C-alpha positions as CSV (number, residue, x, y, z in Angstrom):
1,M,0.0,0.0,0.0
2,P,1.5,3.4,-1.0
3,T,1.9,5.7,2.0
4,A,0.1,9.0,2.0
5,P,2.3,12.0,1.2
6,P,3.2,14.1,4.2
7,S,0.9,17.1,4.8
8,V,2.2,20.4,3.3
9,T,2.0,23.5,5.4
10,T,0.4,26.1,3.1
11,G,1.3,29.8,2.9
12,A,-2.1,30.6,4.4
13,T,-1.5,28.3,7.4
14,L,1.9,29.8,8.0
15,R,0.4,33.3,7.9
16,A,-2.3,32.2,10.4
17,L,0.4,30.8,12.7
18,R,2.5,34.0,12.5
19,E,-0.6,36.1,13.2
20,A,-1.6,34.0,16.2
21,E,1.9,34.4,17.6
22,E,1.9,38.2,16.9
23,Q,-1.4,38.4,18.8
24,R,-0.1,36.5,21.8
25,H,2.9,38.8,21.9
26,D,0.7,41.8,21.7
27,A,-1.4,40.5,24.6
28,T,1.7,40.1,26.7
29,L,2.9,43.6,25.9
30,V,-0.6,45.1,26.6
31,T,-0.7,43.3,30.0
32,R,2.7,44.8,30.9
33,A,1.7,48.2,29.6
34,V,-1.5,48.2,31.7
35,A,0.7,47.5,34.7
36,G,2.7,50.6,34.0
37,D,5.6,49.2,31.9
38,A,6.6,52.0,29.6
39,A,9.0,49.8,27.6
40,A,6.2,47.5,26.8
41,F,4.1,50.2,25.3
42,A,7.1,51.5,23.4
43,E,7.5,48.1,21.8
44,L,3.8,48.1,20.8
45,V,4.4,51.5,19.2
46,A,7.4,50.1,17.3
47,R,5.4,47.1,16.1
48,H,2.3,49.0,14.9
49,R,3.3,52.5,14.1
50,P,4.6,51.8,10.5
51,W,1.1,50.4,9.5
52,C,-0.6,53.4,11.1
53,V,1.6,55.9,9.2
54,R,1.2,54.2,5.9
55,V,-2.6,54.0,6.1
56,A,-3.0,57.5,7.5
57,A,-0.8,58.9,4.7
58,R,-3.0,57.2,2.1
59,L,-6.2,58.4,3.7
60,L,-5.1,62.0,4.2
61,D,-2.8,62.3,1.2
62,C,-0.3,64.3,3.4
63,R,2.6,62.6,5.1
64,D,3.1,65.4,7.7
65,E,-0.5,65.4,8.7
66,A,-0.5,61.7,8.8
67,E,2.4,61.7,11.3
68,D,0.5,64.2,13.5
69,V,-2.6,62.0,13.4
70,V,-0.6,58.9,14.3
71,Q,1.0,60.7,17.2
72,V,-2.4,61.7,18.5
73,S,-3.8,58.3,18.1
74,L,-0.9,56.6,19.9
75,A,-1.2,59.1,22.7
76,R,-4.9,58.3,23.0
77,A,-4.2,54.6,23.0
78,H,-1.6,55.0,25.7
79,R,-4.1,56.9,27.9
80,A,-6.9,54.3,27.3
81,I,-4.8,51.1,27.2
82,G,-6.7,49.7,30.2
83,Q,-9.8,49.8,27.9
84,C,-8.3,47.3,25.5
85,V,-10.2,44.3,27.0
86,H,-9.3,41.7,24.4
87,R,-5.6,42.2,24.7
88,E,-4.7,39.9,21.8
89,Q,-6.8,42.3,19.6
90,F,-4.6,45.3,20.3
91,A,-3.9,45.9,16.6
92,P,-7.6,46.2,15.5
93,W,-8.3,48.3,18.7
94,L,-5.5,50.8,17.9
95,R,-6.4,50.9,14.2
96,R,-10.0,51.8,15.0
97,I,-8.7,54.8,17.0
98,L,-6.6,55.8,14.1
99,L,-9.4,55.5,11.5
100,R,-11.7,57.6,13.7
101,R,-9.1,60.3,13.9
102,C,-8.6,60.3,10.1
103,Y,-12.4,60.7,9.7
104,S,-12.3,63.7,12.0
105,V,-9.5,65.3,9.9
106,H,-11.5,64.7,6.7
107,E,-14.6,66.3,8.2
108,R,-12.6,69.3,9.4
109,R,-11.0,69.7,6.0
110,A,-14.4,69.5,4.2
111,R,-15.9,72.2,6.5
112,R,-12.9,74.4,6.0
113,E,-12.9,74.0,2.3
114,R,-16.6,74.8,2.0
115,W,-16.1,78.2,3.5
116,V,-12.6,79.1,2.5
117,R,-12.0,78.6,-1.2
118,R,-8.6,80.0,-2.1
119,L,-8.1,80.9,-5.7
120,E,-4.8,81.7,-7.3
121,P,-4.4,85.2,-8.9
122,G,-5.8,85.1,-12.4
123,D,-8.3,82.3,-11.8
124,H,-11.5,82.7,-13.8
125,E,-15.1,82.1,-12.8
126,V,-15.1,78.7,-14.6
127,G,-12.2,77.6,-12.3
128,A,-14.1,78.9,-9.3
129,D,-17.2,77.0,-10.2
130,R,-15.1,73.8,-10.7
131,E,-13.5,74.2,-7.3
132,A,-16.9,74.8,-5.7
133,R,-18.3,71.6,-7.2
134,R,-15.2,69.7,-6.0
135,V,-15.6,70.9,-2.5
136,E,-19.3,70.2,-2.4
137,A,-18.6,66.6,-3.8
138,R,-16.1,66.0,-1.0
139,M,-18.6,67.3,1.6
140,D,-21.2,65.0,0.2
141,V,-18.9,62.0,0.4
142,T,-17.8,62.9,3.9
143,R,-21.4,63.2,5.1
144,A,-22.4,60.0,3.4
145,L,-19.5,58.0,5.0
146,A,-20.4,59.4,8.4
147,T,-23.9,57.8,8.0
148,L,-22.6,54.3,7.5
149,P,-22.4,51.8,10.3
150,P,-18.9,51.9,11.8
151,A,-18.0,48.4,10.5
152,Y,-19.0,49.4,6.9
153,R,-17.3,52.8,7.1
154,D,-14.0,51.3,8.3
155,A,-14.1,48.6,5.5
156,V,-14.9,51.1,2.8
157,A,-12.3,53.5,4.0
158,M,-9.6,50.9,4.2
159,R,-10.4,49.3,0.8
160,L,-11.3,52.3,-1.4
161,L,-9.6,55.2,0.3
162,A,-6.5,53.6,1.7
163,G,-6.2,51.0,-1.0
164,L,-5.6,48.0,1.3
165,D,-6.1,44.5,0.0
166,Y,-8.3,42.1,1.9
167,R,-5.4,40.2,3.5
168,E,-4.2,43.5,5.0
169,M,-7.7,44.4,6.1
170,T,-8.1,41.1,7.8
171,A,-4.8,41.6,9.7
172,A,-5.9,45.1,10.6
173,T,-9.4,44.2,11.9
174,G,-9.3,40.5,12.8
175,V,-12.4,40.1,10.5
176,G,-12.4,37.4,7.8
177,C,-12.0,38.2,4.1
178,S,-15.6,37.1,3.2
179,A,-17.1,39.3,5.9
180,L,-15.0,42.3,4.8
181,K,-16.0,41.9,1.2
182,M,-19.6,41.9,2.3
183,R,-19.1,45.0,4.3
184,V,-17.4,46.8,1.4
185,Q,-20.2,45.8,-1.0
186,R,-23.0,46.8,1.4
187,G,-21.2,50.0,2.3
188,C,-20.8,51.0,-1.4
189,A,-24.4,50.1,-2.0
190,R,-25.5,52.5,0.7
191,L,-23.2,55.2,-0.7
192,R,-24.7,54.8,-4.2
193,H,-28.1,55.2,-2.7
194,A,-27.1,58.3,-0.8
195,L,-25.1,59.8,-3.7
196,P,-26.7,58.6,-6.9
197,H,-24.8,61.3,-8.9
198,L,-21.4,59.9,-7.9
199,R,-19.7,56.7,-9.1
200,H,-18.5,54.1,-6.6
201,D,-16.5,50.9,-7.3
202,D,-17.2,48.0,-5.0
203,A,-13.5,46.9,-5.5
204,A,-14.3,43.2,-4.6
């Protein structure tokens, strides 16, 4: 009788094992940070800051502003570290803080642009009208995103605004790929309903 070939560890299995180990390490660091270990929180920052900066830079389209948002988000996470109940889920918890801060910046920008429209010397009325339409469109999108349930808003922002793939989104949120695709599709469907004059890609 031929013997069965040895089982092969797939790339997906290896990723799952690595992610589980990363989560266990995060949980240990969070426990130490809650107890007042500054070095433990510093290690959490070193582990997760690069992802935060990359995504904030994509969402805000400004590296300097992204750096500021990340600093504020990390400071908030440090103050509220005791509220991270599921300690192995530190990464999704921190990233939700970051996304909320990015949304706040978008909303503040949209309000500012609505009332302060700077035109370069020599601009014509046609250019002013175009700028006004652009600002109003951005305001519409910002308001529509704010009406989505948080889970849908986060998925749409990560997929369509930050350009993350579903594997990256799963790592960021702890939510499975199929569930994330569903959230993006349903979020986009709600945006289409709220903004029929704009085009949205589901980006499955």
